[in-house]
C-alpha positions in Angstrom: 8.9 13.1 -2.8 6.5 14.8 -5.3 5.2 17.8 -3.3 8.2 19.6 -1.7 6.9 23.1 -1.3 4.4 23.0 1.4 4.0 22.8 5.2 2.4 19.4 5.5 4.6 16.7 7.0 4.3 12.9 7.0 5.8 11.1 10.0 6.5 7.3 9.5 7.1 5.1 12.5 9.5 2.4 11.2 9.2 0.4 14.5 5.5 0.0 13.8 6.3 -1.4 10.4 8.8 -3.8 12.0 6.2 -4.8 14.5 3.6 -5.4 11.8 6.0 -7.6 9.8 6.6 -9.7 12.9 2.8 -10.1 13.4 2.3 -11.1 9.7 5.3 -13.5 9.8 3.8 -16.0 12.2 2.6 -19.3 10.8 3.5 -21.0 7.6 5.3 -19.7 4.5 7.9 -17.0 3.8 6.5 -13.5 4.2 7.3 -11.2 1.3 7.4 -7.5 2.0 5.2 -5.6 -0.5 6.8 -2.2 -0.8 5.4 -1.1 -4.1 4.2 2.4 -4.8 7.0 3.9 -2.6 6.0 1.4 0.2 2.4 2.6 -0.1 3.5 6.2 0.4 5.7 5.4 3.4 9.1 5.6 1.6 10.5 2.7 -0.4 14.2 2.7 0.7 13.8 3.4 4.5 10.9 0.9 4.8 12.8 -1.8 2.8 15.9 -1.3 4.9 14.0 -1.6 8.2 12.3 -4.7 7.0 15.6 -6.3 5.8 16.9 -5.7 9.3 13.8 -7.5 10.6 14.6 -10.5 8.5 12.7 -9.9 5.2 14.5 -11.3 2.2 12.0 -11.0 -0.6 10.5 -7.6 -1.6 7.7 -6.9 -4.0 7.5 -3.6 -5.9 5.3 -2.5 -8.8 7.3 -1.5 -11.8 10.7 -2.7 -13.0 12.0 0.9 -12.5 11.1 0.8 -8.9 12.8 -2.5 -8.6 16.0 -1.1 -10.1 15.8 1.8 -7.6 15.5 -0.6 -4.7 18.4 -2.7 -6.0 20.7 0.3 -6.5 20.0 1.4 -2.9 21.9 -1.7 -1.7 19.1 -4.2 -1.3 20.6 -7.7 -1.6 17.3 -9.7 -1.2 15.1 -11.0 -3.9 13.1 -8.3 -5.7 9.9 -9.0 -7.5 8.3 -6.7 -10.1 4.5 -7.3 -9.8 3.8 -5.5 -13.0 6.6 -7.1 -14.9 8.4 -5.7 -17.9 6.5 -3.2 -20.1 9.1 -1.5 -22.3 12.6 -2.2 -23.7 14.3 -0.5 -20.7 12.5 -2.8 -18.4 13.5 -6.0 -20.2 17.1 -4.8 -20.4 17.3 -4.2 -16.6 16.1 -7.6 -15.4 19.2 -9.7 -15.7 21.9 -7.2 -14.6 19.8 -6.1 -11.6 18.6 -9.6 -10.7 14.9 -8.7 -10.8 12.3 -11.4 -10.8 9.4 -10.2 -13.0 5.8 -11.4 -12.9 5.0 -12.8 -16.4 1.4 -13.1 -17.3 1.0 -13.1 -21.1 2.6 -14.7 -24.2 4.1 -11.5 -25.5 6.0 -10.9 -22.3 7.2 -14.5 -22.3 8.5 -14.3 -25.9 10.4 -11.1 -25.2 11.8 -12.6 -22.0 12.9 -15.6 -23.9 14.8 -13.3 -26.3 16.2 -11.3 -23.5 17.4 -14.4 -21.7 19.1 -15.7 -24.9 21.2 -12.5 -25.0 21.8 -11.9 -21.2 21.5 -15.2 -19.4 22.8 -18.7 -19.5 21.6 -22.1 -18.2 24.2 -21.7 -15.4 22.9 -18.2 -14.6 19.3 -18.0 -15.9 16.8 -15.2 -15.7 14.4 -16.0 -12.8 10.7 -15.3 -13.4 7.4 -15.7 -11.6 4.5 -17.1 -13.7 1.4 -15.0 -13.0 -2.0 -16.7 -13.2 -5.5 -15.3 -13.3 -7.6 -17.4 -10.9 -10.6 -15.0 -10.8 -9.4 -11.4 -10.7 -9.7 -11.2 -14.5 -7.0 -8.6 -14.7 -3.6 -10.2 -15.6 -2.2 -13.7 -16.0 -2.2 -17.0 -17.7 -5.0 -19.6 -17.1 -4.9 -23.1 -15.9 -5.5 -24.4 -19.4 -2.4 -22.5 -20.6 -0.1 -24.8 -18.5 0.7 -27.4 -21.2 1.7 -24.7 -23.7 3.7 -22.9 -21.0 5.6 -26.0 -20.2 6.4 -26.5 -23.9 7.6 -22.9 -24.4 9.7 -23.0 -21.3 11.4 -26.3 -22.3 12.8 -24.4 -25.3 14.0 -21.4 -23.2 17.0 -22.7 -21.2 17.8 -19.1 -20.2 14.6 -18.7 -18.2 14.0 -20.2 -14.8 10.5 -20.1 -13.3 11.0 -20.0 -9.6 7.5 -18.9 -8.6 3.9 -19.1 -9.6 1.7 -16.3 -8.3 -1.9 -15.1 -8.3 -4.0 -12.3 -6.7 -7.0 -12.8 -4.4 -10.0 -10.6 -5.1 -12.2 -11.1 -2.0 -10.0 -12.4 0.8 -10.9 -9.3 2.9 -14.6 -9.7 2.4 -16.0 -12.3 4.8 -19.3 -12.4 2.9 -17.4 -13.4 -0.2 -14.9 -15.9 1.1 -16.4 -18.6 -1.1 -14.8 -16.9 -4.1 -11.4 -16.8 -2.4 -11.7 -20.5 -1.8 -12.5 -21.0 -5.4 -9.5 -19.1 -6.4 -7.4 -21.2 -4.0 -8.6 -24.4 -5.6 -7.8 -23.1 -9.1 -4.3 -22.0 -7.9 -3.6 -25.3 -6.3 -4.5 -27.0 -9.6 -2.1 -24.7 -11.4 0.7 -25.6 -9.0 0.0 -29.3 -9.3 0.1 -29.1 -13.1 3.3 -27.1 -13.1 5.0 -29.4 -10.7 3.8 -32.5 -12.6 5.4 -30.9 -15.6 8.7 -30.7 -13.9 8.8 -27.1 -12.7 9.9 -26.6 -9.1 8.1 -23.4 -8.2 7.2 -21.6 -5.0 3.5 -20.7 -4.8 2.4 -17.3 -3.5 -1.2 -16.3 -3.4 -2.1 -14.8 0.1 -2.2 -11.1 0.7 -2.6 -9.5 4.1 -6.2 -10.7 4.5 -5.1 -14.2 3.2 -2.3 -14.3 5.8 -4.7 -13.4 8.6 -7.7 -15.5 7.7 -6.9 -18.1 5.1 -4.2 -20.5 6.3 -4.9 -23.0 3.5 -3.8 -20.3 1.0 -0.4 -19.6 2.5 1.7 -21.9 0.2 5.5 -21.2 0.2 5.2 -17.4 0.2 2.7 -14.8 1.5 2.7 -11.2 0.2 2.2 -8.8 3.2 1.0 -5.5 1.9 -1.4 -3.1 3.6 -1.0 -4.9 6.9 2.7 -3.8 7.0 1.5 -0.3 7.3 -1.0 -0.9 10.1 -4.3 -1.3 8.4 -6.6 -4.1 9.4 -8.4 -5.5 6.4 -11.2 -6.8 8.7 -11.8 -3.5 10.5 -15.5 -3.1 11.2 -16.3 -6.8 10.7 -16.8 -9.7 13.1 -13.3 -10.8 12.2 -11.7 -7.5 13.3 -9.7 -9.3 16.0 -7.6 -11.1 13.4 -5.7 -7.9 12.7 -6.1 -6.1 16.0 -2.4 -6.1 16.8 -1.4 -4.2 13.6 -0.2 -0.6 14.3 -0.7 2.3 11.9 2.7 3.7 10.9 1.8 7.0 9.3 0.8 10.3 10.9 0.3 13.5 9.0 0.3 17.0 10.4 0.1 20.6 9.2 0.3 23.9 11.1 -2.4 26.4 12.1 -1.7 29.7 10.2 -4.7 31.7 11.4 -7.3 31.7 14.2 -10.2 34.1 14.3 -13.8 34.5 15.4 -16.7 33.9 13.0 -20.1 35.4 13.9 -23.2 33.3 13.7 -24.5 33.0 10.2 -21.2 34.0 8.6 -19.6 31.6 6.1 -16.1 30.4 5.5 -14.3 29.3 2.4 -15.4 29.1 -1.2 -19.0 28.8 -2.1 -20.3 29.7 1.3 -21.1 26.0 1.9 -20.7 26.2 5.7 -22.3 28.9 7.9 -21.5 29.3 11.6 -24.4 27.8 13.6 -23.4 30.1 16.5 -20.7 32.5 17.3 -17.6 30.4 16.4 -13.9 30.3 16.4 -12.2 28.9 13.3 -8.6 27.8 12.7 -7.1 27.8 9.2 -4.8 24.9 8.6 -2.0 25.0 5.9 -3.2 22.0 3.9 -5.4 21.4 0.9 -5.8 19.4 -2.3 -2.5 20.6 -3.7 -1.0 18.6 -0.8 -3.1 15.5 -1.8 -5.6 16.2 1.0 -8.8 15.6 -0.9 -11.3 18.3 -1.7 -13.9 15.5 -1.2 -13.3 16.1 2.6 -15.1 19.5 2.3 -17.6 19.7 5.2 -16.8 16.1 6.1 -14.7 14.5 8.7 -12.4 16.1 11.2 -8.8 16.8 12.1 -7.2 16.2 15.6 -6.0 19.2 17.5 -4.6 18.8 21.0 -6.2 15.4 21.3 -9.6 16.7 20.3 -11.5 16.3 17.0 -12.3 19.5 15.2 -14.7 19.3 12.2 -13.8 20.6 8.8 -15.7 23.7 8.0 -16.4 24.6 4.4 -14.6 23.6 1.3 -11.0 22.3 1.3 -9.0 24.8 -0.7 -5.8 24.3 -2.7 -3.5 24.9 0.3 -5.8 25.9 3.2 -8.6 24.2 5.1 -10.8 25.7 7.9 -11.8 23.7 11.0 -14.3 24.7 13.7 -12.4 25.0 17.0 -15.1 26.6 19.0 -15.5 23.8 21.6 -11.7 23.8 22.2 -11.7 27.6 22.7 -14.6 27.5 25.1 -13.1 24.7 27.1 -10.1 26.9 27.9 -7.7 25.1 25.6 -6.2 27.9 23.6 -5.6 27.4 19.8 -2.7 29.3 18.5 -0.9 30.0 15.2 1.8 27.4 14.9 -0.1 24.5 16.6 0.3 21.3 14.7 -3.0 19.6 13.6 -3.2 15.9 12.8 -4.9 15.1 9.5 -4.1 11.5 10.2 -3.1 10.0 13.6 -2.8 12.1 16.7 -3.1 11.5 20.4 -5.9 10.9 22.8 -9.6 10.3 22.0 -9.4 12.5 18.9 -7.0 10.3 17.1 -7.8 9.9 13.4 -7.5 6.3 12.1 -6.6 5.5 8.5 -9.9 3.7 8.1 -11.9 6.8 9.3 -10.1 9.2 7.1 -10.6 6.8 4.1 -14.3 6.6 4.9 -14.7 10.4 5.0 -12.6 10.6 1.9 -14.9 8.1 0.1 -12.0 5.8 -0.7 -9.7 3.1 0.8 -6.7 3.4 3.1 -4.4 2.4 0.2 -5.2 5.6 -1.7 -5.0 7.7 1.5 -1.5 6.5 2.1 -0.3 6.7 -1.4 -1.5 10.3 -1.9 -0.5 11.7 1.5 2.8 9.9 1.2 3.7 12.2 -1.7 4.5 14.9 0.8 7.8 15.3 2.7 8.5 12.5 5.1 10.2 12.2 8.4 11.2 8.9 10.2 11.3 7.8 13.7 
């Protein structure tokens, strides 16, 4: 929790995350639970515990430090560090905490070989996942590196490659699925070369979109990420039905702290960027960009109050945001100080979906979750 002193609250439905894991676990391959970045803002430890109870036995986090935190919470499953070791503390933590790092460059491999020589044995080796770049052009070895990798690993008895991994760049873009298939072909060639060289490795390539739409890319492991938290990577496309059963797990609320009339032509908030088009009623909500509710939402999008959408009026401030509640007031639904307003989620026709909020925000659902998840969380 990084923002403790505010009134915004994040509610996380762990049963929704359990449901989503079950949905993503149908079909071939073991489903890894991707809980990096504090479980995409949903809370690393509560989410991992719920998923372990649901049957998950492999968890993927970002940094080695996050992996250590998860292990020390009592997690007994396999823990992957997708970033892999970066500094000396990271390398030192791998063996004692039984963390499987992604390894994607020669410098990491050399240091891991040295680490294993000091902390591991052939009987109890340091397990690693070899990371390959199949088209993302971000991190990883390449297909042509396999012969050298096999040679280096032959001289590193303390290291045990148990996985080979890569990341898909366009699995969630139906117009660009050809690139995903190209990546799949390259990754299969990597697996064939590694196995021909004597390495018995599990392959994992598919992300949520890959799980839902690309059965040929499942291999022995699939990494379920954004889908665990209820976001459909194909929302708004002709393939939306593939993720239609996923349930959003995060709701975000904040209280109304003021309600008052605003005469036609009068403005509200900094810069006078919104003027009342008629005699209005505005409610002031205790949230703003200090609570990771983006200033980019100024004059854009809505909140949900009593099942009805109320548009944001004027600029989002540091800890306050105005909404136009005139239609609610005129319909006889009173708006009072203390009412809880949904920034995300809600009930009835006014419910705010993660995809809608991300669109108004000018970003993606991943960022919405990670930022709003910095606020105090409650679980149900």
